[in-house]
N, C-alpha and C positions, 0 to 999 in steps of 0.2 A: 689795426691789423691788416696786412695786405689782403686783397681779395682772394688770392691764390691760397693762402693759408686757411682762411675761413671756409672757402668753398671745398678744398680738398679734404678738410676735416669733417665735413658734413655731407659729402656727396653720397656716402653709403646710406645714410639715413634717408636721404632724398629719394633714391631709387628703389628702396626696399618695397614700398607699397606697389610699385609696378612690376615686381618680379614674378607675380603669379597672376597677371591679368590675362584676359582672353587674347587670342592671337590678333584679333582685329584691333583691339585697344592698344595692345603692345606695339603693333606695327605703326599705329598712329603716333605714339609717343616717340618712337625711333625716328620717324619722318620729321617731327617737330624739332628734336634735338639736333638732327643732321642738318636741317635747314638753318638753325641758329649757328651751327658751326660754320657753315658755308658763308653766312652773313658776316661773321667776324673775319673770315678770310678776304671777303670783297671789300669790306669797309673797316680796315684795321684801326684799332685805337691805341693810345699810348698809356704809359704808366702802368698801374696795377691792374687795370681792366684787361690788359693783354692776357692775363691769366685765364679769363673766361673761356677763351678758345680751347686751351688744353683741358679745362674742367668739363666742358660739354662733351669733348671727345672721350673723356674718361667715363662720364655717365653713359655714353652710348655703348662703350665696350663692356663696362661692368654690368649693365642691365642685360645686355645680350648674353653674356657669360652666365649670369645668375639663372636665366630662364633655361638655358641649355643644361646647366648643372642639375636643376630640379628634375628635368626629363630624364637625365642620365641616372640620377639617384633612383627614381621610380622604376626605370627599366632594370636596373641592377637588382633591387629587392624583389621585383615582381617575376623575374625570370630565373632566378636562382633559388637553390634550397637553403633554408635557414630555420633554425629552431627558435629564433628570437620572438618576443612578444610583438614586436613591430611587424614582422612578417605575418604573424597570426591574425592581427587586427586591422591592418591597413589594406582594406579592399579597394578595388578600382573606383567604386562609387565614392568612397571616403576621400580618396586622392583627388578626384575631380572637384569635389565640393570644398575641400580644405585648401587646395593650391591657390585659390583666389583670396585667401585671407592673410591678415598680418595684424600684429599688436601695435599699440601706441609707441612701444619701444622700437618697432621695426622688425620683430621676429616673424619669419615666414616658415612655411612648411618645410622648405629645404633645410633651414636651421635646426628644426625639431628632429628630422629624420636622418640628417647627414651621416652621423656616426654610425647608426645601425645599418645603413645602406652600404657604407664602405666596409664595415666589419661584420660580415655575415655570421661570425661566430658569437656575436653579442647575445646575451641573455634577454636584455630588455630592448635596447636599440633606440631609445628616444630620450631627449632632454627638453625641458620646458623652455629654457633660454631667457625667460623673465617671468615675473609673477602672473602677468595677464595671459601668458601662454597657456595656463591651465584651464582658462575659460574659453579662450578663442579657439583652441584645438582640443576641446573636451570630447568631441566625438571620437577622437583617436586615443586621447590620453586616459579618459575615464575607464574604458574597458581594460586597458593595460594595467591601470592602478588596481582595479578589482581583481584581476587575474593574479598579479604578483602577490598582493597582500591577502588573498583568499577571503575577500569580503563580497557581499552581494551588491553593495552600493557604496559610493564615495560619501562616507558620513563618519567624521572622526569625533571622538568624545573630548571633553575639556581636559586640559593638561592636569595631570595628577601624578606627583612623584612618590606618593605613598607616605606613611608615617615614618619619617627618618629616625625617630626616637625609638621605634619598635619594629625594626626589620626582622623578618623571619628567616634570614639567610644564614644557616650554620655553615661552617667550613666543610666542604665536601671532601676535601683531601688534605687533612692536616699533616699527614706524613710526607706528603709531597711525592707520592708514587706516580701520579697521573697528571695533575694540573701543574704546569710550569709557571704560568702567569695568568693574571686576570686583568681585563681592560673593559671599560665602558666609555663610549664616546657619543657625543650629541652634535649634530650639525645645525647651524643657524645661518640665516642670511639677513643682511641689513634691510630694513624697510626702505622702500623708495629707490632701490638700485636694481638694474637687470642682472642677469647671470651670464656666464660665458655662452656664446661668443660675442654677445652684445656689449659686454663690459669693457670699458676703455682703461687705459693706464691711469688717466687722471682720476677716475672713479676708484680704482684699486688703491691709489695713494690716499685718497680721501678717507676711504673705509679703514685703511691701515692706521692712519693717525687717530681716528675715533676709537678704534679697538685698543691700541696700545695706551691711550689715555685712560681708559677704563681698567685695563689690566694692571697698570701701575698702582692702582689703589688697593690691590689685594694684599692681605697681610697674613701673618702666621705662617703655617706650613704651605700656603699658596704663594707666598711672596717669591718673586724670581725676576727674570730679565727677558727682554725681547731681543731676538737675534734676527737681523734682517738678512734675507737671502741676497740682497743686492751688494752687501759689503762683506758677507761671510767668505772667508778663505776656503778654497776647494777641499783641502784636507779636513777642516772642521765640519764642512757639509757632509762629506762622505762618512765621517765618524758618526754623526747623528743618524744618517741613513742606516748604517750598519747596526746601530743600537735600537732601531725601530722607533725613532723619535721624530725624524724628519721625513716629509713626503718627497717623492721623486717626480720626474717629468717624463717617464717612459711608458705610461699606460696608453696604448694606441687608441683605445676607444674614447678616452678623455681627450686625447690630443686632437682627434678628428671632430670632437665637439667644441673645440676652441678653448679647452680648459688650460692650455699652457700659452695662450697668446700673450705676448708682451713679457714672457719669462725673462728675468726673475722680478720684474717691477712690482712693487706693492706686496711682496710675499715675505713670509718669514715664520718663525716659531717662538712662542713664549714658553719658557721652561722654568718651572719652580726650582728652588734650591735643592730639594730632595729628589728631583727628577721623577716625581710621581704624578705630576699634572702638567699638561702641555696644551697649547692652543695653536692649531695651524691657521694661518692667515692667507686667504686667497689661493687655496689649493684647487678643489673642485667647487665646493660651496665657499661662501665668503668666510665662514668660520667653522672649526671643528674643535670642540672642547673634549679633551681626552684625560681620563684618570686611569692609572695603571700601577700595578706593583706585582712583585714575585709572589707566588703562592696562590691560595684559593680564598682569600678573605674578600668576598664580594661586597659585604656590607661597608667595609672601610673604603673600598674603591668607589662604590655608588655614592655614598654620602659626601665624599670629597668632591666629586663631580657636580652634584646638585648644588651644594653650598657655593661653589665657585660660580656656577651658571647664574644662580640667583643674585649674586653680587653684581655681576656684569649687567644683568637685565634691568637693574636700576638706573643704568647709565646709557644703555644702548637699546634702541627699539628694533625688534626683529619682524620679519615678514610673516604674517599669519593669515589664515583663511578659515572662516567658520566651519566649512565642510571638509577641508583638507588638512587642517592643523597647521603646523609650522611648515613653511614652504622650503623646498630644496630644488636644485637644478634637476636632479634625477628623480623620477617618480618612485623609484625603489626606496628612497629615503624619506619620502613624504610622511607627514603625520607627526609622529614623535621625533623623527630623525635620530632615533636612538639605536645603537648597536652594542649590545653587551656580548663579550666574548671571552673565551679561554684558549690558551694553547694546551692542547690535550694529547697526551701520549696514549695510543691505542694499538700496540703491536700485535696483539691477538685478534682483535675485532677487525683490524685492517684487512685480514685475510678473508673475511666474510662480507664482501662489499654489499651484497644484497641486503643482508641484515643491517649493516651500518646505515645504508641509505633509508631503509624502512623506519628505523628508530628516529632518524633525523626528519623524515617526512612527517611522521606521526606527531612530532613535538615542534614542528615548524622551525626546524634548525637549518642553518646554511654551513656547509663545509667549504673551507678554503685551505690553500697552502699557507704556510707560516709567513710568506712574504706578500700575502694579500690576494686579491681576486685574480683569477687566471693563472695562478701558480700551483705547483704540485706540493704535496706534503714531503717533508724530509724526515727520515728516520722514524716513520710512523706517528709524527706529530702533526696535528691538524689545528687550524683555527676554526673553532665552533662558535657560531653566534645565532641569535634569534633572526629569523628572516623577515617576519611581519613587523611593520613599523606603523601602519595606519589601521584604524579600527579598533584600537586598544589603547590603554593609557601607558605612560612611561613605566610605571611600576609593573603592570601586567606584561610588558614586553621583556623586562628583566626577569620576571618569573618564568616565562616560557623558556628562556635560555637556562636558567638554573635547574628547572625540573628536567629538561631534556639532557643536560650534562650528567645530572645524577643518574639517569637511566643508562647512559653510555658507560659510566664508571662501573655500575653494578653488573653490567653485561661483560665488561672487560674482566672484572674480578671473577665472575663465574667461569669464564674461558681459562683463566689462570688456574683455577682449582681443578679444571678438567684437562690440564696439560694442552691447552689451546684447542681442544676438540669441542665442538658445540653438540650438547646432548639434546636431541629432539625429543619432545614429549610424545 
């Protein structure tokens, strides 16, 4: 391999440990690199080694830009108003202490906070970027994790999907007056791989191959086919997006976190023949397993998801931490990485925003628009899901969504009986 290819592919990893150095150490590195650049100018060499000159200059420019970026990111989040958890928990003292650190994968503080600093409307604002990021930057991430998941400490229980043969989920809306559809998804990341923006296209392709090989063994109602985003016609892609089956590349917070780097390499969707089970490959997390169907039969949706996940788990090893559970790039998905949701019609309750938010807050529910995070509701239809994913089991997380939705439906029914007027006690 030519030196230029090898060096240009690795220079980012080479300079990452220097991005957060003290001013004196950083200046010393720049002087050394600059001197080596000048040496190659004075004593030129031939063949592949000519590439070293350009490579050293690349390091010089990239290191300088990275240090300036971190300072700019800190200046932006520290001097502007934001309701994000990043803003709440990143003090100047933490910034000073953490800016000198990096993980073995090369993650720096700039990588962790970049999206939240650029998008001041973020609710969380941080990404771990690799499994080690959770420990190296724990002084920032642990308080954010506790705050989001409403726990006193980062301590996750062992995985427990519940007794799948005896689930207690009756259908909350058999008549179909309120619940349009039910969906449960679980995120997973391959063990031994970083997350965006550290993830390379080579690694994405490697994980894609491993995943498709495992999914191809699924049988029965889980049997289906994998559709690569690299070869998919645009009209087919748009149809899957419109059907809420395929992920998109237009989330600005994920984009600034490197989630769409290399798009569409190594990305795609597995879809079963009944269109009730899908797997997203390399969207934000490495994998997202999703089970869904029209109506309110949560038991059917949940059992399908867990059975499929258990089949894949026998062939693919996932990233796991004894304190934090299953690892995800975003701390909001940490632990169970499970999100159970329904599309719920609430035309009467929608008029009482304070009451709606109070019920959701009491039941640890999260409200979104039908097109996902950062979108508005359409025709009084909301995406309602469990908010907490860490500090409780998978089964408990689903129960929180179920119980909260049950209360929302009862309240909506009461309002209907009273012609949309809330009768105060």
